[in-house]
N, C-alpha and C positions, 0 to 999 in steps of 0.2 A: 561111422560118425555121420550125423545128419548136418547138412549145410542149410542154415535157416536165415532168411532175410528178415531183418527187423525194420519195420516201418512205423515210425512214430507219427501220429495223426493229430493235427490241430485243424479241425474241419474248416474248409474242405481240402486242406493242403497236407502233403507230406512235409514234415519239418525235421530238422536235425540241429541239435545244440552241442555244446561242449560242457561236460559235467552237468548235464540236464538244464543248462542255462544258455541264453543267447541264441534263441531259436532262429534258424534260417529256413525260409520257404524254398522247397526244391521242386515242387510241381504236383502233378496228379498222382496220388498214391496208387490208384488203379493202374495207371500206365507203367509205373515202376514194377508193381506186382506182376503184371502180365509179361513185361520184359524179362524179369527174373525167372518166371516160369518157363518161358521160351528158351532161356539159357540153360535150364536144367536144375533149378533150385529144388531142394527137397521139401521145404516147408516155408510158410509165410507166417510171421508174427505181426499182427496189427495191434497197436496200442493207442487208444485215445488218451492223450497225455493230460488233458484238462477235464476229463469226465468226472473224476473224483472231486476236483476242486469245485466244479459247478454243480455237482450231484445230478448229472444227466448222462445219457448215452447218446453219442452222436455219430456212430459209424455203422448203424444197422444197414442202411441203404448201400454203403460201400461194400459190406460183406456180401449182401445179396447179389450185387453186380459182379463181384470178383468170382464167386463160385460158378458163375455161368461160363467163365473163360479160363479159369485157373484151376487145374485139377491136381492139386497137391494139398496135403493137410494144412488147414488154416487155424491158428490160435488167435483168439481175440481177448484183449484185456482193456481195462480202464473203466472205472465207474460201475462195476458189477457188484451191486450191494445186496440184491435180493435174489431169491430163486426165480422170480419172474424175469429179472434182468438176464440171468443166465439162460433161461428157457428161450427168451427172445433171440439171443445170439445163436444158440444152437439150432433153432428153427430157421434162422436166416441162412444157415449153411456152415457155421463154424464147426470144426471138429473137436476143438478143445477151448476152454476158457482159462484165462490167466487171472489169478486173484492175488491182490496185494493189500490194499488199504483195508478192505473188509475183514481179511484174515487177521491182520494185526489188531483190529478192534474187537473181533469175535472169532477166535480160532476154530470154534466148533462149527462155524459156517461151512468150513471145508468138509467136515464129516456129513453135514446135512446134504450138501451137494452130491457127495460120492454115493450116498444111499439112494439118491434119485437117479443119477445119471451114470454112475460107475466111476471109480477112481481114475480110469484110463483117460478121461477127458478133463480132469481137474489138475491144473498146473499152478504151483505156487511161484509167484514172482517175488524174488528177493532183490531189493535195491540196497546195496551195501556201501557204507562209507567207512574208511579206515580211521580208527581213533589213535590218539597219541600213545596209548599203551600197547599198540600192535594188534588189537582185536578189531572187529568190524561190527558196526551198528546197523540194524535194519531201519530204513527210511520208508515213508509212504507218501501218498499224494504226489506221485512222480518225483520223488526226491526232495520234496519241499519240507517235509515234517519229520522230526526225529521220533523214534519210538522208544528209545531207551533200552531196546532189546538186543542182546547179542545174537548175531545171525545163526550161530551154531545151536543155541538154545531154541531159537525160533524154528529152525528146520527140524530139529528133533521132535518138537511138539507138533509141528504140521504133519510130520510123517505118522504120528500116532492118530491123526485125524484123517488118514486115508487119502492123501494126495497121490497122484500118479506120476508126477514129474516136477522138477525144479528148474526154473530159469533164473540164473544168478547173474546180476549185472553190477559191475563196479561203477559207482557214481564218480569216483576220482579219475577213472580212466575213460569214461564214456566220451566218445567223439574226439578223443585226443590223437588217435592213431599213434600212440606211444607204447603200445604193448599191453597185453592182458595182465591182470593182477594174479600171477601164478601162485603166489603164497596163499592168497585167499581161496583160490580154486582148489589147491591141494588140501587146505584145511576142511573145506566143505565136502570134498570128495571122500574124506576120511569118515564122515558121518552119514553121507547120503546112501540111502537104501533103495532109492528109486532113480530112474534116469535123470542125469544132471546135464543141463545145457548152460553154457557160459558165454558171456559177452562183455564188451566194454573195452575199447582200446586196441582191438585186433590190428596188428601192424606187419607181421612177418609170417610167412607160410610155415616156417619152422616151429611156430607155436602150436601148430596142429599136431606135431609129434609129441609135444609135451602133454597136450590134452589127451591124446590117444594112450599115452603111458599111464595116465590117471584114470583111464576107463570113462572119460567124459563122453556122454552120448551125442552131444551136438555143439556146434559153434554158432552163435547168434551174431550176425554181422549187419551193421548199419553203414557207418561212414565209409568203410573200405569198399563197399559195393556202390553206394550212392555217388561217391566221388571218383569211382573207377580206378582205385588203387589196384584192385584185383578184379578179374572177371571170374564168374562162376566156373567157367571152363578151366582157367588157370588153377583154381583151388582144387578142382576135381582131378586134374592131371597130377598135381603134386601129391595128392592122397594116393592115387593109383601107383605112382612111382615109388612111394615110400611105405608101402604095405599097410596103409590105413584103409580099413574096410569102409566102403561107402555104397550107397544104393546104386544099382546099375541103371543106366538110361540108354536109350538108343541114340548114340552119337558116335562120332569118329574120334574119340578122346583117348586112343591107345597111346 
């Protein structure tokens, strides 16, 4: 299981909200990313949360700066609407790109990207909200807009368009520190044919066991790291003690 730090960016700040709203400034995203790298994070996810709204990309320079000091895979999302947008981020040093809004508007965009760059660097970002009937709808523009699309149908179609990974985030749970939406994750795990990364509400280390039992590939963590509910060392120690396979790093975490 990969431990992934999720950093939401509203340039030039790292921000965090609750249910994608009420954003609070936390400081320099680069400083947080460098700190998490030094603690032993597996990957970094940078998302420009207003890029799609304003139809611009604002974190190119941040990515360039980060890859000079942070030597773990970096995924970048937010406002990537064209092949040129994706090319710019990959040339800046991103290992993968995360696509949400443009995939909902034009699902074949994913296949176009995979033909050029390979599916291994194309990640589908799924921002999901629970409906009254117990299903989940995909949202876009950082949770601001409804798509009217069931997330399971969306994921099945995206997989046919050659994605390499899914990042699933619960809008209802995001930033709440009240626990993952395990029902949603279980439903998506049942149809996922590519690595699945989950996040939104992570609150208890025991949730890692549940994810491991569902063969989830990674946990994407924001608030629990930013507000120091858990350190990366504590998460890694829990995994090691409970038989959850994680990447080995050179530390004294026995």
